[in-house]
Each structure stands twice: as C-alpha cells, then as structure tokens.
BAFI-3210 file (N, C-alpha, C; in Angstrom, 3 decimals, decimal comma, padded with zeros to 6 digits):
// residues 50
n [1|2|3|4|5|6|7|8|9|10|11|12|13|14|15|16|17|18|19|20|21|22|23|24|25|26|27|28|29|30|31|32|33|34|35|36|37|38|39|40|41|42|43|44|45|46|47|48|49|50]
n.u [232,202|231,061|231,728|230,094|227,311|227,600|227,547|225,159|223,105|223,601|222,839|220,412|219,431|219,951|218,099|216,027|215,542|213,542|213,260|213,364|210,649|208,595|209,047|208,117|205,732|206,500|207,778|210,754|210,868|211,972|214,499|215,579|215,667|217,135|219,334|220,027|220,903|222,525|224,439|224,697|225,895|228,508|229,232|229,797|231,359|233,488|234,553|235,523|233,646|231,436]
n.v [045,026|043,754|040,996|040,727|041,242|038,678|036,583|037,237|036,588|033,970|032,515|033,429|031,578|029,097|029,216|028,834|026,594|024,510|021,672|022,125|022,307|024,656|025,677|023,814|024,012|025,925|025,498|025,191|027,887|030,018|029,313|029,101|031,580|032,977|031,533|031,979|035,143|034,661|033,757|035,735|037,915|037,003|036,611|039,129|040,059|038,609|039,812|042,311|044,368|044,697]
n.w [034,086|031,860|032,440|034,618|033,308|031,605|033,509|034,908|032,881|032,354|034,857|034,514|032,424|033,457|035,567|033,684|032,444|031,253|032,785|036,129|038,752|038,529|035,669|034,025|032,335|030,936|028,550|025,724|025,456|027,114|027,925|025,387|024,094|026,237|025,681|022,954|023,696|025,401|023,310|021,630|023,270|024,106|021,237|021,177|022,866|022,373|020,046|021,183|020,945|023,444]
ca.u [230,788|230,882|231,523|228,632|226,190|227,265|226,787|223,730|222,287|223,812|221,984|218,471|219,707|220,125|216,506|214,870|216,021|212,026|213,467|212,604|209,140|207,919|209,015|207,828|205,095|206,805|208,445|211,769|210,914|212,424|215,840|215,686|215,432|217,969|220,640|220,456|220,927|224,090|225,660|225,184|226,802|230,110|230,183|229,929|232,712|234,968|235,048|235,848|232,650|231,328]
ca.v [045,154|042,183|039,455|040,445|040,681|037,361|035,699|037,238|035,750|032,476|032,494|033,234|030,462|027,698|029,097|028,833|025,139|023,312|020,687|023,114|021,982|025,475|026,239|022,888|024,307|027,665|024,823|025,511|029,533|031,261|028,599|029,273|033,286|033,542|031,108|032,829|036,102|034,469|033,544|036,895|038,608|035,963|036,917|040,525|040,270|038,089|040,987|043,227|045,149|045,372]
ca.w [033,599|031,087|032,963|035,499|032,210|031,206|034,662|034,932|031,571|032,183|036,055|034,061|031,646|033,531|036,233|032,657|031,779|031,592|033,922|037,402|038,482|038,163|034,556|033,219|031,141|030,178|027,368|025,780|024,674|027,668|027,508|023,589|023,715|027,011|025,270|021,668|024,219|025,665|022,440|021,279|024,120|024,168|020,383|020,996|023,947|021,727|019,217|021,579|021,169|024,496]
c.u [230,129|230,935|230,312|227,666|226,330|227,327|225,462|222,717|222,573|222,738|220,499|218,194|219,612|218,485|215,615|214,688|214,218|212,278|213,175|210,669|207,831|207,950|208,482|207,060|205,266|207,828|210,177|211,890|211,648|213,952|216,362|216,228|216,599|219,558|221,128|220,953|222,487|225,044|226,357|225,993|228,320|230,359|230,893|231,788|234,048|235,248|235,496|234,842|232,022|232,529]
c.v [044,096|040,882|039,655|040,403|039,461|036,494|036,023|036,777|034,227|031,826|032,279|032,127|028,895|027,903|028,846|027,765|024,591|021,831|020,836|022,472|023,354|026,250|025,060|023,218|025,584|026,514|025,281|027,187|030,047|030,878|029,574|030,843|033,511|032,763|031,857|034,302|036,191|034,004|035,074|038,030|038,282|036,200|038,078|040,727|039,774|039,162|041,921|044,493|045,819|045,636]
c.w [032,774|031,265|033,970|034,864|031,679|032,092|035,133|034,161|031,660|033,670|035,491|033,481|032,440|035,076|035,334|032,134|032,371|032,870|035,224|037,438|038,040|036,911|033,399|032,103|030,184|028,451|027,100|025,603|025,562|027,659|026,370|023,529|024,520|026,381|023,824|022,761|024,983|024,323|022,052|021,922|024,115|022,735|020,316|022,160|023,164|020,559|019,934|021,486|022,587|025,606]
res [m|s|l|i|l|l|l|i|i|l|i|l|l|i|g|a|v|p|a|w|p|y|s|r|g|w|g|y|y|p|s|g|g|l|g|l|l|l|i|i|v|i|v|l|l|l|l|h|i|i]
***
C-alpha cells in the first residue's frame, strides 16, 4: 500500500512540472506542494509509521 501511494504521488509530481504545455501557467505551486507531500511520505516510510 505504501509503495502504491508513493508511486501515485511521484506520477502526480511529474505531471505537475511546469515544463509541460498545459501546466506552464500554474507556476511552481502544484509541483512544490506535491514535492512536499512526497518528502513527508518518504520520511514516514523511513520511520516505519506508514
């Protein structure tokens, strides 16, 4: 379950990168927020909380 959650967040992070044509107007907010979420999930995985 944790691996699936991590993969979904990683895919969302790649999709929110402002290099894609449909997301250039978004700025760095979506990728920054998803990056923070990814870091939190990784820390929780390393602490064996999830």
